[in-house]
N, C-alpha and C positions, 0 to 999 in steps of 0.2 A: 449258095446261101443268099437269101435276100439281103440287100445292102443294109448294113447296120445304121440305125439312126442314133447319132451321138447327141445326147442332151447335156451339152457342156455349158456351164454357167461361168467357168473360169475362176471360181473361188474355191481354194482348198479348204478342207475342214480344219477349223482352228485347233491347233495343238496336236494334230495327227501327223506323224512322220511317215516316210515311205514314198514310193512312187505313185504314179497315177494308175489306180486299179481299173480293171475291166470287169463290169458287172453285167450279169445276164438275169433279166426278170422273166421268170417262168410263170405262165398264165394259162390255166385250163379254162376253156370257154365253151358255152353253148347258148345260142340265141340271146346274145348279150348286147344287142344294138341300143337298148335303153340305158344300160349301165356303163357300157364301154366308153362313151365320150367323156364322162366325168372322171373315170380312172385314168384315161390317157392324158387328159388335161392336167390332172394332179401329178402324174409322173413327169410330164414335161416341165412343170413348174419347180422341180426340185433344184436346190442350190447345192451343187456338188462338182468336184473336179473329175469324177469318175467317168469313164466311157461306158455308156449304157446301151445294151441291146435288149430287144423284147422278143422272146420266143413264146409263141402261143400255140396251144394244141386244141383243136376244135373237134367236138364229138357230135357232129351231125346238125349243125345250125341250119335253119331254113330261112333266116332273115339276112341282114346285111353285115353280120358280124365279121365274116372272113374278109370281105371287101374293105371294111373300115380298118381292120388290122393291117392289111397290105398297104393301104394308103398311108398308114402311120409309119411304114418302114419296118414292120415286124416280120420275123420269120414265122410262117404259119404252117403247121402240120395238121393233117386231118385223119381222124379215125372214125370207125363206125360207132354209133351211139351205144350199141350193146357191148362194145369192146372197152368202154370206159371203166377204169379202176382208180380209186383214190390214190393209191401208191404207184402202180405200174405206169399209169398215164403220165404222171409227173416225171418219172424216170425216163420215159421215152423222150420227153421234151428236153431234158438235160443233155441227152446224147447229141443234140444239135446246138448246144450252147457253147460259147467260147470263153466265157467269163471265168476269172479266178474266184469270184464270189457269185453264188446263186441266190437270187431273191425269189422266194415263193410267195405269191400273193393271190388272193381270190378275187373274182370278178366284182363282187359287191363290196369289197373293202374300199374305203376312201381315205387316202393319206391325209393327215391333218397338218397343214403348214408346209413350208418349203424345206424343212430339215428332217423330214421322215427318213429319207434314204441315207443321207450323210450320217445321221446319228445311229442308224441301224448297222451300217458297215464299219463304223469307226473302231469297234473292238477287234475287228478282223483284219485290220490293216497293219498289223505287226506280227511278231512271232509269239504271241501269247498262247496259252493252252486253250483258249476259247475256240470251239469248233463251230458254234452257231449262236445266233442272237434271235430274239423274237420281241415283237412290239407290244406296247400297251394298247389294248382294244377298248374303246369307249363306244357306247351305243350311238347309232345314227341319230341325227337330229330329228328324223321323222319316225323314230321308234315309238311304239305304244309304251305306256308306263311300266308294265310288267316286264316287257322285253328289255327296257332300259335298266330296270332294277337288276335283272340277271347279270348284265355286264358290270354294273356299278358294284355289285357284291364282290366281284373278282378283281376290281381295279386296285392297283397299288402304285403309289408314287415312288417306291423304294427300289433301287436297282438291286438285282440279285445275281450273284455268281454261283452257279450250282455245280458241284462236283462231289464224287463219293467213290470209294473203292468198291470193287465187286462184292467183297465180304460185307461191307456196310449196307449196300443195296439189298443183298439177300436177307439181311436181318430186319429190314423194315417191314412193318405191318402194312395192310392194304391202304388205309388213308394216308399214311406218311409217304408211301411209295407213289401214290397218286399225286401228291403235292410236289414231290421231287421231279416227276417226269411230266408235269403239266405244261408241256411245250406245244405250240400250235403253229400251223403253216397258213393261217389267215394272212400273216405278214411276218416273214422270218428271213434270215440270211444265213447261208451255210457255206463253209469253205468247199470249193469244188474238189480239192484234193481229198478231203475227208469223205464227201458224198460219193466219189467214185469207188471208194472201198466199202462204204456202208450206205447203200441206197435205201429208199423206202421199200417195204415189203408189200406183197399183194394184200390188199385189205379192203373190206367193205366199208370200214370206218375206223378211225383211230390210228391211222398210219403214222401220224406225226408223233403221237405219244409212244408208240412202239419204237420208233426211230430214236427218240430221245433216250429211252432206256438203254438201247444198244450202245449209243455213243458214250453215255456215262459209264457203262460197264467196261467200255474200252479205254477208259482213262482220260477222256476228253472232258471239257467243261462247257456248260451252256449258260448264256447270260440273258436275263430278262432286262430289256433296255426301255425304261419308261419315257425317255426323251424322244423315242420314235413312236408316234401315235397314229393309229388308224381308227376310223369310225366303222363299226360293223355290228349288225344285229339282225335278227329275224323276228317278224311278227306272225308267228304261227297261230292257227286256230286251235281250239281245244283238242280236236281229233288229231291234228298234225303234231301237237305237243306230245300226245301219247306215243305216236310213231317215232318221233324224234328221240324221246326218252328211251325207247326200245333200242335204237341204234347206239345211243350213248352207253347203255348198260352192256350191250354185246361188245362194244369196243373196249370197255374196261376189262371185261373178262378175258378177251383175246390178248390184250396188251400186257396186263399186269395180274391176270388171274384173280380179279376182284369181283366177288358176287355180292349182290344186295338181297337180303332176306326179307320175308314178309314182316318180320318183327320191326324192321326199320321203316316200314311204310308210313305209319302214323306219325312217328317222331320226325321223319324228314318233312312230311307235309305240314305238320304243326309248326316246325321251325320256320319254313318259308312263308307260310300264311301269316304268322304273327309278325315277321319282319316286314312283309308287304303292308300289313295293317298299320304298323308304326310309320312306314314310309309315306303312305297315303294320308294318314291322319295328322302326323306331325310335320312332315316335309311339304305336303301339298295342301294342308289345312282343310282337308275334306271332312264332311260331317253329314249326318242324316242319310237321306236316300242315296246321295252320291257315294258316300263311303260304303254303304251296304252293297251297292252294285259293284264297287271296286273289290271288296273282299269276296263277294260271290264269284267274280271273275278269277280272283286269286285261288280260291278253293278249287275251282274247276281245273285250271291250268296246272297248279302245283300238284294236285292229286294225280292228274293224267301223267305228268312227268315222272312222279315217283313210281306209279304202277308200271309205266312203260319201261323204266330203267330196271325195275325188279324182273319183269318178264324177259327183257333182253339179256340180262346177265345170267339168266338160267335157261335160255332157249334150247340148250343142248339136253335139257332134262324133260322136254316134252316133244311130242311129234308135230306133224304138220296138219293136224286136224283139231277140231274143237273139243272132241271128247278127251283127247290126251291133254289138252290145255286145261280143261276143267278139272281133270284128275290131279294135275300138278298143283293147281291153285288150291284145291281142297287140302292136299297133303302138306304143302308148304305153309299154309295158313294155320294149320292145327297147332294149338298151344301158343299162338302169337296174339290171341285176343281178336283176330280178324276172321274167325270162322264165318261170321255173318257176311263178310265180303265174298267168301267162296260161294256161300249159298246164294247171294244176290246175283253174282256173275253167272253161276251155273243155271239158276232158274231162268233168267232172261235170255241166256244163250240157247236155252232149249235142249241142252244135252243131258239134263238130269233133273229129277224132281226136287222140290225144296219149298219151304215156306219162309218168306222174308217178312220180318216185322218192319213195316215202312217207317214207323216212328215219326218224329217231327220232320216237316218239310225243310228244305234248305233255307227258304225264306224265313221260317220261324226260328231256325238255328242262328241265323246271322246276328240278330241283336244280342244274343247271348255271347257269341264269339267276340263281338266288338266291345260290349260293356264289361265282360269279365272273361278274358282269354283263358281257356282251360283246355287241356289236352283231351279230356274225355269228351268235351263238346265237339272239338274239331274231329275227333275220331268218329263220333256219331255222324258228322257231316260227311266224312270219308265213306262211311258205309252207304249213305244215301247216294253218293257219287258212284259207288260200286254198282248199284242197281242201274244207274244211267249208263255206265260202261257196258254192263251186260246187255242192256237194251240196244245200245249202239252195235254191238257185235251181233246180236240176234237179227238185227235188220240187214246184216250183210252175211249171214251164215252161209248162204248158198255160194256167194262169191269167194268166201274165205275157205270153204271146204277143200282140202287137199293142197292148199298153197298158203297156209297160214302165215309162215315166216315172211314171205315176200309181201304180204298185205300189211303186216305189222311194221315193216321197215319203211320209213319215209324215203330213204335213199333208193331202195329197190323200186318204190312206187314212182319216184321221179325219173329213174332210169327207164322205166317202162312207159313213160310219157304222161304220167299223171301230173297235173299242175298243182302247186300249192296256192294258198290264199294270196300270197305276195305275187307269184308269177301270173295269177289270173287277173290282176288289176289292170285297168285301162288307164293310159296316160300317166301323169305324174303321181307319185305316192302321196297319200294324205298325211298331214302332220301328226294327227292323233287318230288311231283306229278305234272304232267301237268294238267292244268285246261281245260280238254277236255270232253265235253258231246256231243255225236253224235247227229246231227240234230239240234243243237242250234247255234245261231250266234256268241256266245262268245267261240268258240271252239279252237282258236289258243293258244298254250301254251306260257308261258314265262319262262325263264330259269335263275333264280338267282344263284349266286355262292354257291354251296353246302358247301364249306369250311367255308364261312361266317356264315351260319346257324349253323354249327357244333361249331364254335367258340362261337357264341352267347349262345348256350345251355351249352357249357362247362363252360362259365363264370357264368351262372345261377347256374349250379351244384356246382361250387366252392363257390359261395355266399351262397347257401343253406346249404352246409356243414359248412362253417364258421359261418353262423347264428345259426346252431344247437349248435356248440361248444361255441359260444358267449353267447347264451341263458343259457347254463348250467353254464358257468363261472360266468355270472351275477347273476344267482340264488344263486350260492355258495357264491359270494361276498355279496349278500344281507343278507344271513344267518349270515355271519361273522360280517357284519355291525350291525345286530340286536343283536348279542351276545355282541359286544362292547358297544352298547347303553344300554343294560341291566346292564352290569358291571358298566358303568358310572353312571347309575341311582342308583345302589346300593351304590356306593361310595358317590354320592350326598346325598342320604338318610342318610347315616352314618354321613356325615359332617353336614347336617342340624340338626341331633340329637345332635351332639356335640355342635353345635352353640346354640341350644335351652337350653341345660343343662348349658352352660356357662352363657347365659342370665339369667336363673333362679338363678344361684349362685350369679351373680352380683346383681340381684334384692334383694336377701336375705341379702347380705352384705350392700347394700344401705339402706334397711329397718332397719337393726341393727344400722347403722351409724346415720340415721335420728332419731331413738329412743334415742341414746346416746346424740345427739345434742339437742333434745327436753328436755331431763333430765337436761342437763347443763343450758339450757335457763331457765327452771323452777327454778333451784337452785339460779341462779343469780337474778331472779325476786323476790324470797323469801328474799334474803339478802337485796335487795333494799327496799323492803317493810318494813323490820325490822328496818331500820335506821329511 
């Protein structure tokens, strides 16, 4: 085994008892020479008394990734690119780890501050029922606004300890179960003793969510730890958002048997678009053309996400060709008010005849959406987007034929060597992305103030750092409170003992006095009788 690199800062976590733990950071990598230096620097900056080793598993890098990891003192394993699996690959890395606590982190995650690691492992340093913890994820400072909004929707400052009986879990409906098992391995810590018994399962996507369900059903607890913060987000194109939604939908079906129906498409899209509209108009003070372009981008991405998730969660109901996909869309859309969606998709995909009423253009619909948000208007916009989705598929019909699922999955596309918009960028990442996808109608960019986004994330970072220090001080204060309570309880016990002894003494004196009084009374009675 490669020599372990100890990142010892000599400062124990405040308020945490127990010995010095050994921690293994598990890192899947591929072609990460641009992201790796930032992650290694952040890990090395952590303030912790733990002994830390880094175990990386590389799946076919062709850049300097492996050399950089070895220079950093990591244990480096290598597998073929086609052998990569989101669950099994991580399992393989853990077989070469020696830590009592396993830290799973992704290459693009950026630990915020020096307390990320200490706060993440703190709940696992005693005999509590907590089997795993996971970090709060905030958008990267260079994320585009819609990608940032995705992370901010899910952000919570409240610590959560999740546990439930098997019977209670079985009784939950889909959305409630999804909330309960919404665990992620972007940044998480797991007891090695638990993971050895319950590893990740083979999975295309959603292995962390499936694992959380198994752990909870086994009687363990999982804790969301908001004082451990990482920055992580993806700036996908419209097309990649469709594919990414497909993977998410499939993961939900496989992990918790949750399907998304066509009837949910409009409602889900409307909800997200209107939230984005308020975010841009009120939070960013956008107006006019800038706001219209922002909402146009939102309509494209949110519709693509909803459509992809719908298809992914039902991909076992259609085959691997366009005709079976078109048949499924038509049948599942029936009665949902989205029949025109099926017609639009089918017509442009070229697999069936149909007449599509084009209606208003997206550009014409936008002012109505902004001035008077209405579900019917956004639904109409969704139908226009359906036509564009069909046109997109039609343009790739020959490539898709016979291997539809692998083309709809972003993960499968990446594994086969296709680059995402992010991966294709040269040099440093830009602070604000333009919402531009060639050949699509929502291609005009909008330009928010970069400084405002930087200020927003700076404030988040400060709050995250303050939260970590606050959490540690509160923990120490609770320990001090518990010590005072114990001391007061001991004093009370002693006082109660003294009180009980005093009562017993008074009872004895009273008993004696009563005896003396009875004797006097008896004597007096004898004298009276003698007269």
